[in-house]
N, C-alpha and C positions, 0 to 999 in steps of 0.2 A: 300325291301320296299323303304322307301322314300329316299334314298340317291342316288347318281347317276353318270351316265356317262355324266351328264351335264358338267363334267370337260373337255369334248372334245370341247374346245373353240378356237377361233382364237386369233391373237396377236395384236389387235388394242387397243387404249387407251380409257379411259372412264371418264366421269364426268356427272353432272346434272341429275343423276338418282333420282327419287322421289318415294314415296310409292304409291301403288295402293290402293284406298279406297274400302271399301266393297260395296258402292253404285256403283262405276265404274264397279266392278266385276259383280254385279247383272245386270247392264245394258248390259254388254257384253254377259252374258249368255242368256238374253232374255227368250224365251220360250223353251230352249233346255234342261231344267232340269227335265223333266218328267221321268216316269218309276217307277217300283215297286222295292224297295230294298228287301233284304232277308238276311238270315244268311251269314255273311262274305261279305256282300255288304252294304256300307253305303247309307243312304238316299241321293238322289241328291240335289244339291243346293250349296250355298256359305257358307263355314265354316270360322269363324273368328279365325285367328292365330295372335299371336303377337311375335315379336322377333327382332333380330338385327344381322348384319353380315357385312363383308367387302370382296369385291372382288378386287384383285390387279393384275397388270401386271408390269413386270420389263422392258418391251420394247414395247411401251414407258412406263415410270414410273408413272402411274396414277392409281386411284382407284375409286370405287363407293360403296355406302352403300346399305344395305338391310333393309326393314322395316321402322318404327316400326309396322305398320299394314301390314300383309302378308296374303291376301285372299287365301283360298284353294277352288277350284271348283271341285265338283264331278259330273260327268255325267255317266250314265249307258249305256252299250254297249251290246245289246242282252240280253239273259237270264242269262249269266254266267260271264260277264266281266264288268269292269268299269275303268274310267280314272280319275286320280287326277291331277289337274293343280295347281302349286304353283306360285304365282306372287311375286317374291322377290322384284321387283321394276318395274317401268315403262320401265326399260332397260333389264329386265331379267325375263323370265318365263320358267318353265319346266313342262313337263307332264310325268306321269308314267301310263302305261297300265297294268292292272292286270286282271287275269282270274282264275276262279275256275278250278282246276284239281282234280276231286273227291272232297274231303273235304279240300284240300290244296288251298291256294291262292298263285299264282306264278306271278312274274314279267315277262311280255312278250315283253316289248319294251317301247318306248316313244320318246320324242323330247325335245330339249332345244334351246331357241332362246335368243340372246343377241344383244343389240345395243351399239356401242361404238362411242362417239363423239370426233372427232379429229378436233379442231377448228370449221370451218363452215361445215365440212363434217361428215355425219353420216354413219357409216359402220355397217351392220348387218351380222350375221352368224347364221346358223341353223344346229344343230346336230340331226341326226336321228339314233336310235339304236334299235336293236333286241336282245332279250335274249334267250338263249338256254333252253331247257326243264329242269325242276328241279331248276330254279333260284327262290328260295323260297322267299316269302314275309311273309306268315303266315301259318305255318304247322298246320295240324289238331291236331297232337300230337307231343310232344317233352319233353325232360328232360333237366334241366340246364347243360350246357356244350356240348350239342349235336350240331353238325356242319353240314351245308349243303354247297355245292359248287354252286356258281353262276357265269355266264359268259355272257357278252353282247358285241356285236360288232357294231361299229357305224362309220358314216362318217360325216364330217363337210364341209360345203360349202366353207370355206376359207382355208382348209388344205387338200392337196392331199393325197390319200390313206385311209386306214382303221385303226381304233384303236380297240383293244380288251381290255376289262376291266373285270378281273376275280379274284375270291378269296373266302375266307370262310365267311360264315354267321352263327354266333354262338348265340344260345339262352343263355342269361345270367341268366334269371329267370323271374318270374311273380310277379306282385305287383299291387298296385292301385295308380292312380294319380287323384288329384282333378281337375275337370274341371267345372267352373261355380258353385262351391259349391256342386258338385255331384262327388262321387267316381266312377272312371272308371277302370275296371279290364284291365290290359295291360300286354303284353309280351315284355320284354326288349331284343333287339338283338344288337350285335356288328358286324359290317361288315368292312372288309378290302379288297379293290380291288387294283390290280396292273394293270396299263395301259401300254400296249406295242403296237408297230406298228408305225403309223404316229405320235402319241404323246406318251410320256412316263410319268409315275408318279404314285402317290398313292392316293387312296380315302379311308378315314376312317370315320366311323359314328357310333353313338349310336342312336337307334330309339326305341321308345316305342309305340306299336301298340295296338289299341283297340281289345281285344280278340273276341269280338262279331261281329264287322263290318269290321275289317281290316284297319280302318282309322288310320293314324299316329296321335298320341296325343302329342308327343314331338320328336324333332330331333336335335341332335348336330352333326355337320359335319365339316370335315377338308380335303380339297382337295389341291393337289399340282401337277401341270402338266406342262411339258416343251415341247416346239415346236421349231424345227430348222427352221430358216428363212434365207433369203439371207442377212439379216442385223445382224445375230447372233442368239443366243438362247434366247427365251423369256419364262419366267416362269409365270404361272397363279396360284394364290392361292385364295381359297374361304374358309372362316371360318365363322361359324354362328350358331345360335340356334333359334328355334321357338317352340311355344307351343300352343295348342288348348285352346281357350278362352271359347267357347260354343259348346256343342254337338248338338245343334239345328241349322240346316242350314237355311239360308235366301233364299228366292225364288224370 
């Protein structure tokens, strides 16, 4: 579900990131938010999330903030798939591509983009990743403690080679979370992925998913990834939390 191989980032420094407003997200979406939702597919549009987080690099030693407004954009793809885009800031967005496999919702891939400002120079990098069959986002059935294995492989425009991110995805249990005064039935998952290859590290997250639509309602994540460079080893960390403010999307 919502956590990711977005940790496949380059090693440039960052500052001046700002929140993306809901109005800006609606303007960017334009008329692309059509289509009919269904079971385990959320309605298309802009969802309001709120949260906070910090992204840090050790080489150079700078950081940037996430939120407090964090728009989530849902677009539908064909009859069985959909894409979620999270705008952590003006300097960082990530997408996750989900598809129905029978009654299960699986993660099939996505992208992550970042901009890092080093003095007067802006440097961008783009990660693209694909996930193997069975990389679960929301199973049709499961019992607390049940675990699935997920594996995604990606490339980054600023890092030679490929990185694989794989590990267990465990159902902690089911509960209800309040969103805009309404109780939403959710499934709570804990995910840990180990990154190997061009970049190495760990990705840990707890995510609460709407059991009806598959939309993330809350996400707590902790990422730590290292990259070998000609100037030494650089470590990237990302810690943050976000939660859904309204279950009704803006168009």
